[in-house]
C-alpha positions as CSV (number, residue, x, y, z in Angstrom):
1,M,-35.0,-34.7,30.4
2,K,-36.7,-37.5,28.6
3,R,-36.1,-36.0,25.2
4,T,-32.4,-35.5,26.0
5,L,-32.0,-39.1,27.1
6,L,-33.8,-40.3,24.0
7,T,-31.6,-38.2,21.8
8,L,-28.5,-39.7,23.4
9,W,-30.1,-43.2,23.0
10,I,-30.7,-42.7,19.3
11,V,-27.2,-41.3,18.8
12,S,-25.7,-44.2,20.7
13,L,-27.5,-46.9,18.8
14,G,-27.2,-45.1,15.5
15,V,-23.8,-46.6,14.9
16,L,-25.1,-50.1,15.3
17,P,-26.7,-52.2,12.6
18,A,-30.5,-52.3,12.6
19,S,-30.6,-55.9,13.6
20,A,-28.6,-55.2,16.7
21,A,-30.9,-52.3,17.5
22,M,-33.9,-54.6,17.2
23,A,-32.3,-57.1,19.5
24,A,-31.6,-54.4,22.1
25,L,-35.3,-53.5,22.3
26,P,-37.1,-56.7,23.3
27,E,-40.8,-56.8,23.9
28,V,-41.3,-58.5,27.2
29,S,-44.5,-58.9,29.2
30,I,-45.0,-60.2,32.8
31,K,-48.3,-61.7,33.8
32,L,-49.5,-60.7,37.2
33,G,-52.8,-62.1,38.4
34,G,-53.6,-63.3,34.9
35,E,-53.2,-59.9,33.3
36,G,-50.3,-59.0,31.1
37,E,-48.4,-55.9,31.9
38,A,-45.9,-54.6,29.3
39,V,-42.6,-53.7,30.7
40,S,-40.7,-53.1,27.5
41,D,-40.5,-49.4,28.3
42,T,-38.8,-50.2,31.6
43,I,-36.3,-52.4,29.8
44,Q,-35.6,-49.7,27.3
45,L,-35.1,-47.2,30.1
46,V,-32.5,-49.6,31.7
47,L,-30.8,-49.9,28.4
48,L,-30.9,-46.2,28.0
49,F,-29.1,-45.6,31.3
50,T,-26.6,-48.4,30.4
51,L,-25.8,-46.6,27.2
52,L,-24.9,-43.5,29.1
53,S,-21.7,-45.2,30.0
54,F,-20.7,-44.8,26.3
55,A,-21.3,-41.1,26.4
56,P,-17.5,-40.2,26.4
57,A,-16.9,-42.4,23.4
58,I,-19.9,-40.9,21.6
59,L,-18.7,-37.3,22.5
60,V,-15.2,-38.0,21.2
61,G,-16.0,-40.1,18.1
62,L,-19.1,-38.4,16.7
63,S,-18.7,-34.7,17.4
64,S,-16.3,-31.8,17.0
65,F,-14.7,-32.4,20.4
66,V,-11.5,-33.9,19.1
67,R,-10.5,-31.1,16.9
68,I,-11.3,-28.4,19.4
69,L,-9.5,-30.0,22.3
70,I,-6.3,-30.8,20.3
71,V,-6.1,-27.2,19.0
72,L,-6.6,-25.7,22.5
73,G,-4.0,-28.1,23.9
74,F,-1.4,-27.2,21.3
75,L,-2.1,-23.5,21.9
76,R,-1.1,-23.9,25.5
77,Q,2.1,-25.7,24.5
78,A,2.9,-23.0,21.9
79,I,2.6,-20.2,24.4
80,G,4.6,-22.1,26.9
81,T,2.4,-21.3,30.0
82,Q,2.8,-24.8,31.4
83,Q,-0.5,-25.6,33.1
84,M,-2.2,-22.3,32.4
85,P,-5.0,-22.3,31.6
86,P,-5.6,-25.5,33.6
87,S,-6.7,-28.7,31.8
88,Q,-10.1,-28.5,33.4
89,V,-10.6,-25.1,31.9
90,I,-9.5,-26.2,28.4
91,I,-11.8,-29.3,28.6
92,S,-14.7,-27.3,29.8
93,L,-14.2,-24.7,27.0
94,A,-13.9,-27.6,24.5
95,L,-17.2,-29.1,25.8
96,F,-19.2,-25.9,25.5
97,L,-17.8,-25.2,22.1
98,T,-18.7,-28.7,21.0
99,F,-22.2,-28.2,22.3
100,F,-22.4,-24.9,20.4
101,V,-21.2,-26.5,17.1
102,M,-23.3,-29.6,17.5
103,T,-26.5,-27.8,18.5
104,P,-28.0,-27.6,14.9
105,T,-27.3,-31.3,14.5
106,I,-28.8,-32.2,17.8
107,K,-31.9,-30.2,17.0
108,E,-32.3,-31.9,13.7
109,I,-32.0,-35.3,15.4
110,E,-34.7,-34.3,17.9
111,R,-37.0,-33.0,15.1
112,E,-36.5,-36.0,12.7
113,A,-36.3,-38.9,15.2
114,V,-36.9,-38.1,18.9
115,T,-40.1,-36.2,18.5
116,P,-41.8,-38.7,16.2
117,Y,-40.7,-41.6,18.4
118,V,-42.0,-39.9,21.5
119,N,-45.3,-39.3,19.7
120,E,-45.3,-43.0,18.7
121,E,-45.4,-42.0,15.0
122,I,-42.4,-44.2,14.1
123,G,-40.8,-47.3,15.6
124,A,-37.5,-47.7,17.3
125,V,-35.5,-48.9,14.3
126,E,-36.8,-46.1,12.1
127,A,-36.0,-43.6,14.8
128,L,-32.4,-44.9,14.9
129,R,-32.1,-44.7,11.1
130,R,-33.4,-41.1,11.1
131,G,-31.4,-40.1,14.1
132,F,-28.1,-41.2,12.6
133,G,-28.8,-39.3,9.3
134,P,-28.0,-35.8,10.6
135,L,-24.9,-37.1,12.3
136,R,-23.8,-38.8,9.1
137,S,-24.2,-35.6,7.2
138,F,-22.2,-33.6,9.8
139,M,-19.4,-36.1,9.8
140,L,-19.2,-36.5,6.0
141,R,-18.9,-32.7,5.6
142,Q,-15.7,-32.9,7.7
143,T,-14.3,-36.1,6.2
144,R,-11.9,-36.3,3.4
145,E,-12.6,-38.5,0.4
146,K,-9.2,-40.2,0.8
147,D,-10.1,-41.3,4.3
148,L,-13.5,-42.6,3.3
149,G,-11.9,-44.5,0.5
150,L,-9.4,-46.0,2.9
151,F,-12.0,-47.6,5.2
152,L,-14.4,-48.5,2.3
153,G,-11.5,-50.4,0.8
154,I,-10.7,-52.1,4.1
155,A,-14.3,-53.0,4.6
156,K,-14.5,-54.2,0.9
157,K,-17.4,-51.9,0.2
158,N,-16.0,-50.0,-2.8
159,T,-19.3,-50.5,-4.6
160,V,-21.0,-47.9,-2.4
161,T,-21.5,-44.8,-4.5
162,V,-24.2,-42.9,-2.6
163,R,-22.9,-41.1,0.5
164,D,-26.1,-41.7,2.4
165,E,-25.5,-45.5,2.0
166,I,-22.0,-45.4,3.6
167,P,-22.3,-47.6,6.8
168,P,-21.5,-46.1,10.2
169,E,-18.5,-48.4,10.8
170,V,-16.9,-46.6,7.8
171,V,-18.0,-43.1,8.5
172,V,-16.9,-42.9,12.2
173,P,-13.2,-43.9,11.9
174,A,-12.8,-41.9,8.6
175,F,-14.3,-38.9,10.3
176,M,-11.9,-39.3,13.3
177,I,-8.7,-39.5,11.3
178,S,-9.8,-36.6,9.2
179,E,-10.4,-34.6,12.4
180,L,-7.0,-35.5,13.7
181,R,-5.4,-34.3,10.5
182,T,-7.3,-31.0,10.5
183,A,-6.5,-30.4,14.1
184,F,-2.8,-31.0,13.6
185,T,-2.8,-28.7,10.6
186,M,-4.4,-25.9,12.6
187,A,-2.0,-26.6,15.5
188,F,0.9,-26.2,13.2
189,L,-0.3,-22.8,11.9
190,I,-0.8,-21.7,15.6
191,Y,2.7,-22.9,16.6
192,V,4.7,-21.2,13.9
193,P,4.4,-17.5,15.1
194,F,5.3,-18.4,18.7
195,L,8.2,-20.6,17.5
196,V,9.5,-17.7,15.4
197,L,9.3,-15.4,18.5
198,D,11.2,-18.0,20.5
199,M,13.9,-18.2,17.9
200,V,14.3,-14.4,17.7
201,V,14.6,-14.1,21.5
202,A,17.1,-17.0,21.6
203,S,19.2,-15.3,18.9
204,V,19.2,-12.0,20.7
205,L,20.2,-13.6,24.0
206,T,23.0,-15.5,22.2
207,S,24.4,-12.4,20.5
208,M,24.4,-10.6,23.9
209,G,26.3,-13.5,25.5
210,M,23.4,-14.4,27.8
211,M,23.4,-18.1,26.9
212,M,22.7,-19.2,30.4
213,L,19.4,-17.3,30.5
214,P,16.4,-19.5,29.3
215,P,14.9,-17.9,26.2
216,V,11.4,-19.1,27.3
217,M,11.6,-16.9,30.4
218,I,12.1,-13.8,28.2
219,S,9.8,-14.7,25.3
220,L,6.8,-15.7,27.5
221,P,5.7,-12.2,28.4
222,F,6.0,-11.1,24.8
223,K,4.0,-14.1,23.6
224,L,1.3,-13.3,26.1
225,M,1.3,-9.6,25.2
226,I,1.0,-10.3,21.5
227,F,-1.7,-12.9,22.0
228,V,-3.8,-10.5,24.1
229,L,-3.2,-7.6,21.7
230,V,-4.5,-9.5,18.7
231,D,-7.4,-10.8,20.7
232,G,-6.2,-14.3,20.3
233,W,-9.0,-16.1,22.1
234,N,-11.6,-14.4,19.9
235,V,-9.7,-15.2,16.7
236,L,-9.0,-18.8,17.7
237,V,-12.5,-19.6,18.7
238,S,-14.1,-18.0,15.7
239,S,-11.7,-19.9,13.4
240,L,-12.5,-23.2,15.2
241,V,-16.2,-22.7,14.9
242,E,-16.0,-21.5,11.3
243,S,-13.9,-24.5,10.3
244,F,-17.0,-26.7,10.8
245,R,-19.3,-24.6,8.6
């Protein structure tokens, strides 16, 4: 439990400058009966639990969650099953797939930053720097050069030539808009076959004079049958996971 919380703490503060991280970790001592008792660990624990409130933003902004959730949402719309599968099921599947995709990165953060920090081999600031390294590498692999250039230009940091020196305030938004573009591209490719089927059914119904019958009512069973026959969930999930390799 402690290692998990420390990992989240490092990931949370990894997007802050080192000076802010140092300010967030004050060394305070309280003298009781003439003896000093260090309570910095207690303060750090309070800060750690406070940072848990930022967990949703961390999950969305620094992981594969955005792409997976958008693609699954568009799949449901393309099939036309209204609220099936329910939103809770889609979000749960997206969460577990995100955990699966991010597991190697999380393990690297634990190995490079959390474990040395717990063993008191490195300080807090160094742990933050090391902890953000694997996240930076993951995000940069998924980020387009064009998006990086956009935010580097806005931040007036065009002189940065080494990818490891790109600041977090540039990496995170560039990563997010790249994820949105990739997710919409995959959603378009998913939508096209189902759209073609809808058009075919609508044309057949129109030629038969059954214009008052909703085409979706007829095409839905065929879309479900085709999706099941091609083992759609297996193909979709494997494609999503492989897209992060």
